[in-house]
BANU-679240 format. One record per residue (C-alpha): residue number from 1; x, y negated, z. Coordinates in steps of 0.001 Angstrom, whole numbers. Layout:
BEGIN
ATOM  nr    east   north      up
ATOM NUM       X       Y       Z
...
This chain:
BEGIN
ATOM  nr    east   north      up
ATOM   1   97060 -114161   79314
ATOM   2   96810 -111126   81808
ATOM   3   99774 -111412   83753
ATOM   4   99626 -115511   83759
ATOM   5   96324 -114763   85794
ATOM   6   97264 -112211   87634
ATOM   7  100465 -114450   89244
ATOM   8   98078 -117002   89465
ATOM   9   95731 -115205   91853
ATOM  10   98656 -113974   94048
ATOM  11  100231 -117772   94433
ATOM  12   96407 -118530   95535
ATOM  13   95803 -116167   98047
ATOM  14   99434 -116602   99198
ATOM  15   98837 -120125  100317
ATOM  16   95182 -119804  101189
ATOM  17   97090 -116603  103488
ATOM  18   99795 -119608  104892
ATOM  19   97174 -122051  105543
ATOM  20   95125 -119767  107511
ATOM  21   98186 -118933  109366
ATOM  22   98738 -122369  110343
ATOM  23   95420 -123211  111040
ATOM  24   95162 -119722  113377
ATOM  25   98391 -120657  114999
ATOM  26   97488 -124417  115758
ATOM  27   94094 -123568  116963
ATOM  28   95027 -120442  119005
ATOM  29   97778 -122287  120782
ATOM  30   96810 -126198  121061
ATOM  31   99458 -127551  119038
ATOM  32   99411 -131094  117921
ATOM  33   97305 -132045  121008
ATOM  34   94278 -129607  119335
ATOM  35   92319 -127840  122238
ATOM  36   92614 -124001  121786
ATOM  37   89951 -123112  119462
ATOM  38   88854 -119212  119657
ATOM  39   87594 -119361  116682
ATOM  40   90940 -120299  114771
ATOM  41   91460 -117018  113181
ATOM  42   87836 -116911  111146
ATOM  43   89550 -117652  107972
ATOM  44   91707 -115226  108375
ATOM  45   89005 -112329  108454
ATOM  46   87746 -112827  104414
ATOM  47   91191 -112561  103773
ATOM  48   91977 -109186  105032
ATOM  49   88671 -107629  103393
ATOM  50   88531 -104734  103645
ATOM  51   90843 -104242  106247
ATOM  52   89649 -106892  108936
ATOM  53   86934 -104484  109599
ATOM  54   88611 -101527  110387
ATOM  55   90326 -104112  113828
ATOM  56   87158 -103199  116124
ATOM  57   88589  -99571  117309
ATOM  58   92131 -101464  118519
ATOM  59   92620 -102753  121474
ATOM  60   92034 -106357  122488
ATOM  61   96095 -106698  122828
ATOM  62   96712 -105850  119222
ATOM  63   93654 -107100  117541
ATOM  64   95145 -110610  116894
ATOM  65   98525 -109197  115238
ATOM  66   96519 -107278  113410
ATOM  67   94445 -109459  111696
ATOM  68   97726 -111197  111246
ATOM  69   98510 -108508  109325
ATOM  70   95564 -107936  107148
ATOM  71   95792 -110144  104586
ATOM  72   99078 -109192  104060
ATOM  73   98406 -105764  102599
ATOM  74   95955 -107398  100036
ATOM  75   98897 -109510   99009
ATOM  76  100907 -106274   98819
ATOM  77   98420 -104807   96703
ATOM  78   97537 -108109   94202
ATOM  79  101687 -108176   94042
ATOM  80  101926 -104577   93118
ATOM  81   98727 -104548   90427
ATOM  82  100420 -107472   88822
ATOM  83  103586 -105762   88163
ATOM  84  101898 -102525   86969
ATOM  85   99971 -104881   84769
ATOM  86  103149 -106698   83612
ATOM  87  104846 -103533   83015
ATOM  88  102231 -102450   80908
ATOM  89  102022 -105690   78807
ATOM  90  105550 -105567   77844
ATOM  91  105418 -101789   76830
ATOM  92  102286 -102706   74861
ATOM  93  100049 -100436   76283
ATOM  94   97343 -103117   77239
């Protein structure tokens, strides 16, 4: 049961990340007739917490790339934790 919930959380976070990334790209570059929007990355910020809070010290040219990469750290963390939980359940160590 815990493994299934964990997998659903990882899939949900990944789906939210892909939607936020698509919105960021569309809003930043004005694709599909959209006007360029300076707040296009606002949905990436909460997905990348706490790492996105550390971005203020980075140079302005690197900051958008770090904003895009921050949620990937959380996705990787949850994936590792889910695999460890699944291994513990298989071993019977709940």
